[in-house]
Residue frames as qw, qx, qy, qz and C-alpha x, y, z in Angstrom:
[[0.096, 0.369, -0.519, -0.765, 101.75, 106.87, 134.99],
 [0.737, 0.355, 0.403, -0.410, 98.75, 106.04, 132.83],
 [0.760, 0.209, 0.550, 0.276, 98.86, 104.10, 129.56],
 [0.442, 0.867, 0.154, 0.172, 98.81, 107.16, 127.28],
 [0.202, -0.917, 0.340, 0.039, 101.72, 108.74, 129.12],
 [0.693, -0.324, 0.610, 0.208, 103.72, 105.45, 128.85],
 [0.710, 0.469, 0.441, 0.285, 103.09, 105.18, 125.11],
 [0.230, 0.964, -0.038, 0.128, 104.09, 108.83, 124.57],
 [0.398, -0.769, 0.492, 0.093, 107.29, 108.26, 126.56],
 [0.750, -0.064, 0.612, 0.244, 108.08, 105.10, 124.67],
 [0.599, 0.698, 0.325, 0.220, 107.49, 106.74, 121.31],
 [0.021, 0.980, -0.194, -0.031, 109.82, 109.64, 122.13],
 [0.621, -0.479, 0.553, 0.281, 112.79, 107.24, 122.24],
 [0.659, 0.245, 0.613, 0.362, 112.44, 106.34, 118.56],
 [0.009, -0.351, 0.322, 0.879, 113.26, 108.44, 115.52],
 [0.595, 0.542, 0.461, -0.375, 110.37, 108.99, 113.12],
 [0.377, -0.089, 0.661, 0.643, 110.98, 108.00, 109.45],
 [0.301, 0.163, -0.278, -0.897, 107.63, 109.22, 108.09],
 [0.471, -0.191, -0.794, -0.333, 105.63, 106.04, 108.12],
 [0.541, -0.536, 0.021, -0.648, 102.74, 106.01, 110.53],
 [0.922, -0.346, -0.029, -0.170, 103.44, 102.56, 112.13],
 [0.793, 0.344, -0.320, 0.388, 107.23, 102.46, 111.89],
 [0.518, -0.840, 0.135, 0.087, 109.64, 102.76, 114.76],
 [0.705, 0.581, -0.277, 0.299, 113.00, 103.40, 113.16],
 [0.716, -0.612, 0.090, 0.324, 116.19, 102.83, 115.09],
 [0.249, 0.916, -0.299, -0.095, 119.18, 105.04, 114.13],
 [0.294, -0.594, 0.745, 0.077, 121.74, 102.37, 115.05],
 [0.917, 0.295, -0.057, -0.262, 121.56, 99.99, 112.07],
 [0.514, 0.567, -0.624, 0.157, 125.28, 98.97, 112.40],
 [0.573, -0.505, 0.529, -0.370, 124.86, 97.21, 115.78],
 [0.267, 0.321, -0.902, -0.112, 126.47, 93.76, 115.74],
 [0.202, 0.082, 0.889, -0.402, 123.82, 92.38, 118.00],
 [0.588, 0.259, -0.092, -0.761, 121.06, 92.96, 115.41],
 [0.771, 0.098, 0.602, -0.184, 119.10, 89.93, 114.27],
 [0.306, -0.041, 0.768, 0.561, 119.68, 88.09, 110.98],
 [0.435, 0.329, -0.072, -0.835, 117.44, 89.56, 108.24],
 [0.407, 0.118, -0.817, -0.391, 117.03, 86.12, 106.60],
 [0.446, -0.272, -0.851, 0.062, 115.70, 84.08, 109.60],
 [0.373, -0.740, -0.155, -0.538, 114.66, 86.98, 111.87],
 [0.176, -0.608, 0.591, -0.500, 116.93, 85.82, 114.65],
 [0.927, -0.154, 0.114, -0.324, 115.42, 82.34, 114.97],
 [0.226, -0.555, 0.785, 0.159, 118.57, 80.67, 113.54],
 [0.470, 0.173, 0.863, 0.073, 116.37, 78.29, 111.56],
 [0.401, 0.331, -0.289, -0.804, 114.72, 78.34, 108.22],
 [0.857, 0.183, 0.257, -0.409, 112.18, 76.11, 106.53],
 [0.516, -0.167, 0.766, 0.345, 113.60, 72.97, 104.90],
 [0.527, 0.625, -0.065, -0.572, 113.26, 73.92, 101.22],
 [0.500, 0.462, -0.699, -0.218, 115.17, 70.86, 99.91],
 [0.830, -0.286, 0.330, -0.347, 113.74, 67.66, 101.40],
 [0.921, 0.324, -0.195, 0.096, 115.80, 65.50, 99.05],
 [0.434, 0.565, -0.471, 0.520, 118.98, 66.91, 100.57],
 [0.199, -0.439, 0.548, -0.684, 117.98, 67.40, 104.23],
 [0.048, -0.150, -0.973, 0.167, 115.39, 64.64, 104.51],
 [0.321, -0.468, -0.578, -0.586, 111.62, 64.47, 104.38],
 [0.571, -0.593, -0.550, 0.140, 111.25, 64.29, 108.21],
 [0.393, -0.288, -0.195, 0.851, 113.16, 67.55, 108.87],
 [0.128, 0.867, 0.481, 0.035, 110.92, 70.61, 108.92],
 [0.039, -0.993, 0.114, -0.003, 113.52, 73.23, 109.87],
 [0.832, 0.165, -0.100, 0.520, 117.28, 73.47, 109.11],
 [0.423, -0.561, -0.073, 0.708, 119.93, 75.93, 110.42],
 [0.315, 0.905, 0.093, -0.272, 119.80, 79.26, 108.69],
 [0.812, 0.310, 0.159, 0.468, 122.16, 79.29, 105.66],
 [0.282, 0.826, 0.003, 0.489, 122.93, 82.91, 106.01],
 [0.253, -0.793, 0.369, -0.415, 123.95, 83.26, 109.62],
 [0.420, 0.289, -0.841, 0.181, 125.00, 79.71, 110.22],
 [0.590, -0.452, -0.667, -0.058, 122.20, 79.15, 112.74],
 [0.327, -0.105, -0.470, 0.813, 123.33, 81.86, 115.16],
 [0.040, -0.816, -0.576, -0.026, 120.46, 84.30, 114.42],
 [0.254, -0.772, -0.020, 0.582, 122.85, 87.30, 114.55],
 [0.522, 0.849, 0.064, -0.051, 123.45, 89.75, 111.73],
 [0.148, -0.829, 0.512, 0.170, 127.19, 89.90, 112.41],
 [0.471, -0.184, 0.836, 0.215, 127.60, 86.30, 111.13],
 [0.658, 0.596, 0.385, -0.252, 125.20, 86.86, 108.15],
 [0.416, -0.243, 0.576, 0.661, 126.80, 86.29, 104.74],
 [0.088, 0.386, 0.653, 0.646, 123.82, 86.96, 102.47],
 [0.109, 0.317, 0.344, -0.877, 121.61, 90.07, 102.82]]
């Protein structure tokens, strides 16, 4: 299978929403989706160095509790 056939096959799996570069997924309610706040990393930038310390660059995500999963996310 050449590259063009592989791309066409991969594109046929996704639903099209109308945007040229978007690959929409119909299953938005999946519990294994990533946290929308931290993107699944489980960390966010330390935005309060007085509270968390000046030598700490990243802290656990406040929305998902550091898990990186949307099912634990409290703020959207």
